[in-house]
Every structure is written in C-alpha cells, then in structure tokens.
C-alpha positions in Angstrom: 9.9 -44.4 5.7 7.4 -46.8 4.2 7.3 -47.3 0.3 4.0 -46.8 -1.2 2.7 -48.7 -4.2 3.6 -45.8 -6.4 7.2 -45.6 -5.3 9.9 -45.9 -7.9 11.5 -48.8 -6.2 8.4 -50.9 -6.1 7.6 -50.0 -9.7 11.1 -51.2 -10.7 10.6 -54.5 -8.9 7.3 -55.0 -10.6 8.8 -54.1 -14.0 11.6 -56.6 -13.4 9.1 -59.4 -12.6 7.0 -58.6 -15.8 10.1 -58.2 -17.7 11.3 -61.7 -16.8 8.0 -63.1 -17.9 7.8 -61.3 -21.2 11.5 -62.0 -21.9 10.8 -65.7 -21.5 7.9 -65.3 -24.1 10.4 -63.7 -26.5 12.6 -66.9 -26.1 9.7 -69.2 -26.5 8.9 -67.6 -30.0 12.5 -67.4 -31.0 13.2 -71.0 -30.2 10.5 -72.4 -32.6 12.8 -73.0 -35.5 15.4 -74.8 -33.4 12.9 -77.0 -31.7 11.3 -78.2 -35.0 14.6 -79.1 -36.5 15.2 -82.1 -34.0 12.3 -84.2 -35.3 12.4 -82.8 -38.9 16.1 -82.8 -39.8 16.7 -86.5 -39.1 13.7 -87.4 -41.4 14.2 -84.8 -44.2 17.9 -84.5 -44.0 18.8 -87.2 -46.4 16.2 -85.7 -48.9 18.2 -82.5 -48.6 21.4 -84.4 -49.3 22.9 -84.4 -45.8 24.6 -87.5 -44.4 23.9 -88.7 -40.8 27.3 -87.4 -39.7 26.4 -83.8 -41.0 22.9 -84.0 -39.6 24.5 -84.6 -36.2 26.8 -81.6 -36.6 23.9 -79.4 -37.7 21.8 -80.3 -34.6 24.8 -80.0 -32.0 27.0 -77.1 -33.3 24.9 -74.5 -31.7 25.7 -75.8 -28.3 29.5 -75.6 -28.8 28.9 -72.0 -30.1 27.2 -71.2 -26.9 30.2 -72.4 -24.9 32.4 -69.8 -26.6 29.8 -67.1 -27.0 28.3 -66.8 -23.5 30.9 -64.5 -22.1 31.2 -62.1 -25.0 27.4 -62.0 -25.3 27.1 -61.2 -21.6 29.4 -58.2 -22.0 27.3 -57.1 -24.9 24.2 -57.3 -22.7 26.1 -55.1 -20.3 27.0 -52.6 -23.0 23.8 -52.2 -25.0 21.2 -53.4 -22.4 18.9 -56.3 -22.0 15.9 -55.0 -24.1 18.1 -54.2 -27.2 19.8 -57.6 -27.0 16.5 -59.3 -26.9 15.2 -57.4 -29.9 18.4 -58.2 -31.8 18.5 -61.9 -31.0 14.8 -62.3 -31.6 15.3 -60.9 -35.1 18.3 -63.1 -35.6 16.4 -66.2 -34.5 13.5 -65.4 -36.9 16.0 -65.0 -39.8 17.7 -68.3 -39.0 14.4 -70.2 -39.1 13.6 -68.5 -42.5 17.0 -69.6 -43.8 16.3 -73.2 -42.8 13.5 -73.2 -45.3 15.5 -71.8 -48.3 17.3 -75.1 -49.0 20.6 -73.2 -49.8 22.8 -76.2 -48.9 24.9 -77.4 -46.0 27.2 -74.4 -45.5 24.3 -71.9 -45.4 22.4 -74.1 -42.9 25.6 -74.6 -40.8 26.1 -70.8 -40.7 22.4 -70.3 -39.7 22.9 -72.8 -36.9 26.0 -70.9 -35.6 24.0 -67.7 -35.7 21.2 -69.5 -33.8 23.8 -70.5 -31.2 24.8 -66.8 -30.7 21.1 -65.8 -30.7 20.3 -68.4 -27.9 23.2 -67.1 -25.7 21.8 -63.5 -26.0 18.2 -64.8 -25.3 19.1 -66.9 -22.4 21.4 -64.5 -20.6 19.0 -61.5 -21.1 16.1 -63.6 -19.9 17.9 -64.6 -16.8 19.1 -61.1 -16.2 15.5 -60.0 -16.0 14.6 -62.7 -13.5 17.7 -62.0 -11.4 16.5 -58.4 -10.9 13.1 -59.5 -9.6 14.4 -59.3 -6.0 11.0 -60.1 -4.4 10.0 -63.7 -5.1 13.0 -64.3 -7.3 12.5 -68.0 -7.1 9.0 -67.6 -8.5 10.4 -65.4 -11.3 12.9 -68.0 -12.2 10.3 -70.8 -12.1 7.7 -69.1 -14.2 10.4 -67.9 -16.7 11.6 -71.5 -17.2 8.1 -72.7 -17.8 7.1 -70.1 -20.3 10.3 -70.7 -22.3 9.3 -74.3 -22.7 5.9 -73.5 -24.3 7.4 -72.7 -27.7 9.0 -76.1 -28.1 5.9 -77.9 -27.0 3.7 -75.9 -29.5 6.0 -76.4 -32.4 6.6 -80.1 -31.7 2.8 -80.4 -32.2 2.2 -77.8 -34.9 5.4 -78.1 -36.8 4.9 -81.7 -38.2 1.3 -80.9 -39.1 2.1 -77.7 -41.1 5.2 -79.3 -42.8 3.3 -82.4 -43.7 0.5 -80.2 -45.2 2.5 -77.6 -47.0 6.0 -79.2 -47.4 9.2 -78.5 -45.5 9.9 -75.1 -47.1 6.5 -73.4 -46.7 6.2 -75.1 -43.2 9.5 -73.5 -42.0 8.4 -70.1 -43.6 5.2 -70.3 -41.6 7.2 -71.1 -38.3 9.5 -68.2 -39.0 6.5 -65.9 -39.4 5.2 -67.0 -36.1 8.6 -66.6 -34.6 8.6 -62.9 -35.6 6.0 -62.2 -32.9 8.9 -62.4 -30.4 10.4 -59.2 -31.9 7.3 -57.3 -31.2 7.1 -58.7 -27.6 10.9 -57.8 -27.1 10.0 -54.2 -28.2 7.4 -54.0 -25.4 9.8 -55.0 -22.6 10.4 -52.5 -19.8 13.8 -50.7 -20.1 15.6 -52.2 -17.2 19.3 -52.6 -17.4 21.8 -55.0 -15.8 22.7 -54.0 -12.2 26.4 -54.5 -12.9 28.2 -51.1 -12.9 31.9 -51.3 -13.9 32.6 -55.0 -13.8 32.7 -56.8 -17.1 32.3 -60.5 -17.6 35.7 -62.2 -17.7 36.5 -65.5 -19.6 38.7 -66.8 -16.9 36.0 -66.4 -14.3 33.4 -68.0 -16.6 35.4 -71.1 -17.0 36.6 -71.2 -13.4 35.6 -74.7 -12.0 34.0 -73.5 -8.7 31.8 -75.8 -6.6 28.5 -74.7 -8.3 29.9 -75.0 -11.8 31.4 -78.5 -11.3 28.1 -79.7 -9.8 26.0 -78.2 -12.6 28.4 -79.7 -15.1 28.1 -83.3 -13.9 24.3 -83.1 -13.6 24.2 -81.7 -17.2 26.5 -84.3 -18.5 24.5 -87.1 -16.8 20.8 -86.0 -17.7 20.8 -83.4 -20.5 23.7 -85.3 -22.2 24.2 -89.0 -21.7 20.6 -89.9 -20.5 19.0 -88.1 -23.4 21.1 -89.9 -26.1 21.1 -93.3 -24.3 17.3 -93.6 -23.9 17.0 -96.1 -26.7 19.7 -98.3 -25.1 18.0 -98.1 -21.7 14.5 -98.8 -22.9 15.4 -101.5 -25.4 16.5 -103.7 -22.4 13.2 -103.3 -20.8 10.9 -103.9 -23.8 9.6 -107.1 -25.2 8.5 -105.6 -28.5 11.3 -103.3 -29.9 9.1 -102.1 -32.8 7.6 -99.5 -30.5 11.1 -98.3 -29.3 11.0 -95.0 -31.3 7.6 -94.1 -29.9 8.7 -94.8 -26.3 11.8 -92.6 -26.7 9.7 -89.8 -28.2 7.3 -90.2 -25.3 10.0 -89.8 -22.6 11.5 -86.8 -24.5 8.1 -85.1 -24.6 7.6 -86.0 -20.9 10.9 -84.2 -20.2 9.6 -81.0 -21.8 6.2 -81.3 -20.0 8.1 -81.6 -16.7 9.9 -78.3 -17.5 6.5 -76.7 -18.2 4.8 -78.0 -15.1 7.4 -78.4 -12.4 9.2 -75.0 -13.1 6.1 -73.3 -12.0 5.6 -75.7 -9.0 9.3 -75.1 -8.0 8.8 -71.4 -8.3 5.7 -71.5 -6.1 7.5 -73.7 -3.6 10.3 -71.1 -3.4 7.9 -68.7 -1.7 7.8 -71.0 1.3 11.1 -72.8 1.0 14.6 -71.5 0.2 15.7 -72.1 -3.4 18.9 -73.6 -2.0 16.9 -76.2 -0.2 14.9 -77.1 -3.3 18.0 -77.2 -5.4 19.9 -79.5 -3.0 16.9 -81.9 -2.7 16.6 -82.0 -6.4 20.3 -82.7 -6.9 20.1 -85.6 -4.3 17.1 -87.2 -6.1 18.9 -86.8 -9.5 21.8 -88.7 -8.0 19.5 -91.4 -6.7 18.0 -91.6 -10.2 21.5 -92.3 -11.6 21.8 -95.1 -9.1 18.3 -96.5 -9.9 19.3 -96.7 -13.6 22.5 -98.4 -12.7 20.7 -101.1 -10.9 18.0 -101.6 -13.6 15.2 -99.6 -12.2 15.3 -97.8 -15.5 11.8 -96.3 -15.9 11.6 -94.9 -12.4 15.3 -93.6 -12.7 14.4 -91.8 -16.0 11.3 -90.3 -14.6 12.9 -89.0 -11.5 16.0 -87.7 -13.3 13.9 -85.6 -15.9 11.5 -84.4 -13.2 14.1 -83.2 -10.6 16.5 -82.0 -13.2 13.9 -79.4 -14.1 14.2 -77.9 -10.6 18.0 -77.9 -10.9 18.0 -76.1 -14.2 15.4 -73.6 -12.9 17.3 -72.6 -9.8 21.1 -73.1 -10.8 21.4 -69.5 -12.2 20.0 -68.1 -8.9 22.2 -70.4 -6.8 25.2 -69.3 -8.8 24.4 -65.6 -8.3 24.0 -66.0 -4.6 27.4 -67.9 -4.3 29.4 -65.5 -6.5 32.1 -63.4 -4.8 30.9 -60.3 -6.5 27.3 -60.0 -5.6 26.8 -56.9 -7.9 27.9 -58.8 -11.1 25.1 -61.1 -11.7 25.9 -61.3 -15.4 29.2 -63.1 -14.5 27.5 -65.8 -12.5 24.8 -66.2 -15.2 27.3 -66.5 -18.0 29.4 -69.0 -16.0 26.7 -71.4 -14.9 25.1 -71.3 -18.4 28.5 -72.1 -19.9 29.1 -75.1 -17.7 25.6 -76.4 -18.2 26.1 -76.1 -22.0 29.6 -77.8 -21.8 28.0 -80.6 -19.8 25.1 -81.2 -22.3 27.4 -81.1 -25.3 30.1 -83.4 -23.9 27.5 -85.8 -22.5 25.7 -86.0 -25.8 28.9 -86.5 -27.6 30.3 -89.3 -25.4 27.2 -90.9 -24.3 26.9 -93.9 -26.8 30.6 -94.5 -26.7 30.7 -94.5 -22.9 27.9 -97.1 -22.8 29.8 -99.3 -25.2 33.0 -98.9 -23.3 31.8 -99.1 -19.7 28.5 -100.7 -19.9 25.1 -99.1 -18.7 25.6 -100.1 -15.0 29.2 -99.0 -14.6 28.5 -95.8 -16.5 25.6 -94.6 -14.4 27.1 -95.8 -11.2 30.3 -93.7 -12.0 28.0 -90.7 -12.7 26.2 -91.2 -9.3 29.5 -91.5 -7.4 31.2 -88.5 -9.1 28.0 -86.5 -8.6 27.8 -87.2 -5.0 31.4 -86.2 -4.4 30.8 -83.0 -6.2 27.6 -82.4 -4.2 29.4 -82.9 -0.9 32.0 -80.5 -2.1 29.4 -77.9 -3.0 27.6 -78.4 0.3 30.8 -78.0 2.4 31.8 -74.8 0.3 28.3 -73.4 0.6 28.2 -74.0 4.4 31.5 -72.2 4.8 30.4 -69.3 2.7 27.2 -68.9 4.7 29.1 -69.1 8.1 31.6 -66.5 6.9 28.7 -64.0 6.1 27.0 -64.4 9.6 
C-alpha cells in the first residue's frame, strides 16, 4: 500500500529532518559563549588575574569533560528524550555564558567551563540523534546540521569583540548570554521525537572500544583538530618573510576553517543525495592524509587548506558512518556517543601534545608520522568495512 503525504510515517520522517535543523540552531545559539572565550580570554585573562597556564586549562577543560560525559549523557537522552535534553542543555549553556561575565574568580569560571562541557555533550548527541532519524536524505540532514551549528561561532567571532569593546567584557558577555537564551525557545519548539533505541543502553566499554571507525576518526582528529590547529604559527612562520603579521595569518586560517564548515558541510550534504556518504567520507580521508604529506614536505599552505576543507566532510559524515557500521543497528546513540568521544579524545590529545611533538620530532617527521599512521588505519577501516558489507549481502 502506497503511503500518502498525510501518512504518520511520512510526517515522522519530515519531523525528524526539521528537528535536526532546529536542533542545530539550538546548538548554534548555545555555543556563543564558548566561541567568544577563545579570542577574548587570552587577551582579558591577565586583566582578570589568570596566568597563561590557567587560561589554557579554562579553554581546554570542557573537551576532557566531554570525553567522560558522552556516555552517561547519551543514556540521559535515552531516558528523558531528545527535546527535553536540548531544553536543559540550552538553559545550562546560557547560564554558563552569564557566569563568564560575573567575574567571580577562577574556581567559578572553571566550574562554569565544566558545566559547558556537560552541556555540549548533551547538545551534540541530541542534535546528531535528530539527524540520524531523518532516514530519507540522512546525508543531507547531517550536512545541513553541521553547517547551521557553525553559524553561531561565526556570528559571535564578529559580533563579540565589537560589543565587548563597546560595553566592556562584563556587559558584553551578558549581552551574548541574552542572545544565547533564544536557543531555549527554539528547543521548546522542537518536534517530540525520541531516540529509536528501545531497551539498549549506552555502555562505557562499547564507547571506548577501539574499532576501525573510532581509530580512524581519532587519528584524523589528533592530526587536524588537534596538532594542526595548535601548530599553525610554527608552520606559517617558516613560510613568511615578515613575522609581524603572523597573528593575523593564524586568525585568518582559523576563520577559514570555520567558513569551510559552514559552506562545505552543505555541499557534502547535497552531494550525498547522489553519492554514498561512505564514498564521500573515504575520499575526504584520503585527501586529509595527502594534506599531512604535503605539510611534511613543506607544501604548507596547500596542505593546511586541503586538511581544513576535507576534514569538514569527515566530521560531517563520521557519525553516520559509525551508525551504519555498528553491530546493533537499532542503538544509534551508542555509535554517536562512541565516535563523538573518540573525536573529542583526538582533539584534546592533539592540542595537548602538538607543540611538544613538533619540538621533539620536528615538523616534517611529525606530519609524515601522522600520514603513515592514518594511512594504516584507513586501510584497516576499508578492509573491515568491505568484510562487513560482504557479510550482509
């Protein structure tokens, strides 16, 4: 029997797609406070009495919180529902931004950053859960979702310094918190669609299991979202005659990275209508590995651009690839929690070891090692995926 446009199933699929886009909007509003801290805290941190060491901790602690939090947060999503989780985490994100502006001291700011890490886990897992249930054009849902999430950071990186420069850091952060509160109302308007998982809970031992997808995602995250981001100044300084413009060039490439997320997540989603997400994912992994090789052999600018551009596609489709490669097809939350955790671990570890690794190995040896390791893990992923596909025929 053919389904009509008014059938419950078609309505549910439509709600899932709309839910994915709206949930991404919630995440865009919720992330304003976090995004503005990265340019602001290094400048105003000393004025607030924080050392460089503690500024680094404040900017990175949320990533380590997410590594621990992803699994229990996924179970809470299963227990209370996606919509309620987004309402709670959007509220928490707004409150943390408000606390940033209170100037209560290091401990209070550290606690706020920990709560932001918890909030981000809930926002990300909930948003990906909506996208995973948009069965028709799921690749497009993931692509558009990733793009919408990036709009908040782009907006606040432009708007934040202006309002803080005009009204001061405290009133500026209060204003950003007020704008962030719009995410709460958007979360309230979301369709009431719950995770498909029935009885299965998300298990920690499965989340941290080093399967082929997780290991591949980990090494790409270590390489690009971790080491490459923190080593930009080292890479660019060797290719510049006038080092006085180094900060501007580093800022330009970081902004370019965010613009790639905005534009190429959409393009990737559109391409997924014609090409399989696995094909797009594999091509992007290959070019990311090529980018590591280019950087190793001093083709720095081209390597950076290719790495940031195609990393966008890898980030966009990695949750979908993880869901389709999981043994329990009905427990999408487990796959989302797992791949998110390995991505967070990679970015955190890469950022932590990046500068030390360059000093110890040198740029050429470091990026060549990343390329070789990534290639081995990509071959392993391809073999495991081919066997899995063959066994299902």
